[in-house]
C-alpha angles and dihedrals in degrees: 000000000000092000089051092052093049092049092048091051092050091049092049091049090050093050092048091049093050092045090054091059113097117249115229098232093179092057092047092050090046091054091052094048089048091054092050090050093050092050092047091049092053088049090054092245094134098166090054089047091053091052093049094046092048090053091049092047092050088058095044108020095173095060104110094183090064090045091054091051089049089055090051092051090049091049095050089045090057098252098124098163090057091048092050090050095052094046093047090055089057094048092046087059092049089241102118128093126237090259091059092048089051091049093052094047091049093050091051090048093054091046091053095248088120122043116279123236115279114268086229101061120207113218127214127188113251099178145350130217116207121207095205131038138162115269100017141077119275113259099185139352130200098358113207112165137037134199131178132202131204096254093064102262124128128214113214117193110220105199093179094057096031093235141110116228121209106213127192123228086260093058097254120137105244097180141349114227113206102168098254124270092332092056126202121291107218097322112211114172139007141202128189115217132164095341096313133097118226113203127185113223107210092188096038094049093226145080117257119211113209133186120228090271090061097250120137113247097175142332134229126222134356139231117295148070097259126103110291092019129108135210116193098337114200123173130018144184127198120207136152091004091304128118115213113196128182106226104206095186095045094043091228146089115254122203126205137169114254087255089059104258113144116241109171146313129222143176101089120132123278138172092279098031130051093208135250113304106181108001116190126151124034132192128179129203123172107313095340128094119196116199125187112225142164112217133164090289094051137254116351148151112248113206123210134166119242089264090062099253115148112242111166149340117230115197114220120219099238127136143174092287088068095056115112115238094245096044119126097184105045124245113342126186109236118178130011124188137161119269091182135334095295108026134068131212107224129188122199130157108318094343140087118185146168113247133190108207095188091062095027095231140126108245097192141335119242101210135139095175090247101090116109107177115354117206108176142003131194139165115237129217090269095056096256122136115228120200123188122208112206096195099046095035093230137136114210122201117208130184135187107268092232090057092042095056100036096056127208131318104236119180131179099216103178143358121205119199103163088119096042130199079042106075125195118200122192109210124185118200122194138156124244093276092052097256113145121245111226137187096042120155134196091276088066093059139067113194121188137179118201088350093305116120113234106228099188102046118138138209101235095181140354123209095231092057095047112104098175114105129221106193127180116195119198121194124211109215117230130159125249136076093245091055092047090050091051092050091048089052093050093049092047092051093048094048090047093049097048103081121245112270093039120108122252121179121190121208133179124210120224144110086311108024113210145176106250104180145353138186141309081055114113125255090250091054090051089053092049095048091045092056093045093049092053092049092047092051096049091105091053091059092045089053092047092240108133107128105191093182092066093045091051092050091048092049090049091065091071090054098044092052094076114328120129088182109046120194128167123188122203114200118201149106095274098261129111131196130231093262095049095104101013100119102042104013130232095270093050091047092051091047091049091054096041096046090053092043095241113156112214117208130185130219104202115208097191128045099249142108107273122234119283090249091058092047091049093053092049092050095048094047097038090240130158133237122215130183110227096227099046111134092253093044120205095320097102091051093056093041089057093057095078093039097058109098120245122198095199124123133185108215117190132193140159113252116228096182120112105250097202090228092305096308098104121093108223119203120218126192128189127193124188126190136178111187105303097351121088143158140183142203138182131208137146148207145204115239115234115264113262114255 
C-alpha cells in the first residue's frame, strides 16, 4: 500500500509539473497549417497550399521545411520568381539539400538566367552494348539498321543472326523478332510506324511488315526490276502512310502505300540529273526526300520532292580519312535519319555526324575513336543518339554532354494515401531541356520512405503506356451567329473524335468561368450547352471581361485530378481581350501550364494569325494549333494526344512506418537513373487519421 501511495504521488507531481510548462501555441498552429498545406498540395489546390504555408511560416519563420513546400506550391502555381526567392533563402542559410540546389539551377537554366546549351551539341558516349561476349550467348551480330519507337524501345537489325532485337532503354533485350514461320531473309533496315515494324529484306527483295510480337502480317514488293519490284532493298523511311525504299539493285527509290500498293519510283537519269548510282539511306520530311548516294563526284545527298522530281545535289564533306580499313569502294554514306526538324544524323565509314542540309554544314561529329564501320544512327525517345557498328557488332549510346553532366529532372508531383498503408507516388522524370524520359522500369528507380528503401515497390502505370484521354475544352465567348455555329461545330467534332470512355470536360470563359458539361453527356447535349453558354456570356464579351487566365486554371483542375496525359484545347477566333491575362499574367499562366505538364492547343475558327499571347502559350507548352476547316479536320490533333510522350510514373508501395494516428510526417524520396544520368527529389505526406 505504501509503494502504491508513493507511486501515485510521483505521478501526480509529474503531471502537475508538465501541466505547468507553457504550451507553444504558435508551433502547434504552424504544424496544423503545414498539414493543411501538404494535403492541399497533394490535392492540386496550389493556391490553398500557398495560403496555408504562408500562415505556417509567419508563425515559425525559421522552419525551412515549410519554406521549401511554399516554394513548391508557388512553382506549381506558375509563380516561378516567388519559388526561386523562397528556395534561395533556404540555400543562403545552408539548409537545402543537393536536390534543391539542382532544382533551382535547372529552373534558372530553363528561364534563361543561366546560359543555354550550345546550339552545336557535343556528344559523349555513355554506354556500349556488345552483341558478342565471351561466356554468353550471342545477342546480335553485324547490326545494320536501327528503328526507335515513342515508348523508348529500340529495334536493332541483326543481319548476322537474321533477327530484329527489341531493346529497352536500359539495354535489355525485351523480345527477338524473327518474322514468324517464314523468318527474315537477310534483314537490313527497320522503321517503326503506327504500331508496326517495317523491315527491308535484302535477300528476300521485299519489305516485311511485322507486328510488335514479331509475326509477319504482310509484305511489300517482290523480286525484280519492274515497277513495284525490288532488288536488294536496303534502307527505308515511312511517312504519311507511304513507304520509301532505296532499291540498291534498281538504282532508285520505290514508293508504296503502307498496305503495299505501288505508287511510283524515281532516281533514274534525266537532262539535269545523271541518276542515282549507289543509293543507300533515305529520309523524308514534309514534301522533301533526301537520298544518300555515291556518284562520280563522291558522297552526296540527292534531294527530290515527293513526286520524284530532282531538286538538288548536296555534296558531303567526307574524305579518305573516313574510309574503313576493309573498304573496297571508298567512303560510302550508309544511313541517314532525322535528329530533329532541321538536322540529319549521317553515318559514313568510321564516322557518324550531325548535319544541317539547309546550311550545308556539319554541326558536330559523334566519335569516340572506337568505331570501325558504322552502319546506322538514330535518336531515341529519350534524346540519346544510338550508333551501330557492323564490324565490331556493337551499339554505342551517346548523349549531349550538357545533358550527361546535368543529370535528370526528377519531381515527386503527388502522393496519395487514401488507401494507407498503400501509398501511391507520382514521379515525373525529364531531361534538362524538359523532354520526358520514357520506358523506365523499376530498376531505374530507388524509392525510399524515412530513408529506408522500399524493395517491393511497383510501377502501376506509366504515362507513355496510358491511352485514356483526359481532355479539357475551353470556349472563348464572342457575339454573332456565325461564330456560335463554328464553336458548336468545333466542340461536336472534338467530342466525336475523342473515343467513348475517355473524359471530356467543357468550360466557358467569362466574368465567372465555369464548367458547363462533361461526359457521359451526348454529343447533342454538348452542342446545345455550347450554344447556350455563348449566348449567356454575350454581355461579358461586350463588357470586355473575358479572363482567359482564370478559365484556364479552372479547366486545369480536371486534368490535375488524375490525368497522366494532360491536354487542354482553347476554341476561339485567335483574338484576346485586354482582360484575358490581367489577374495572373501571360508568363504566370504559361508557367502554370508548363510546370504541370499541361499542353495547351488551339482550335482556330478563322484563317488568321492568332494573337501573340496565344502563340506564346502554345510555344511554352509545346501545343498545336489547328484550323477548324482544314481538309483533315481536327482528327490529327486528337490522334497526336496519345502519341506525345509522357515521363510520368505512378509508383506504389506498402508503408511499414508507424503513422502515429496520422500525426507523423513521413518523408519520401525518389531517385531515377538511366545509365550515367540520374536525379532525385524529396517530398512527404501525412497519413490519414485512423477511424
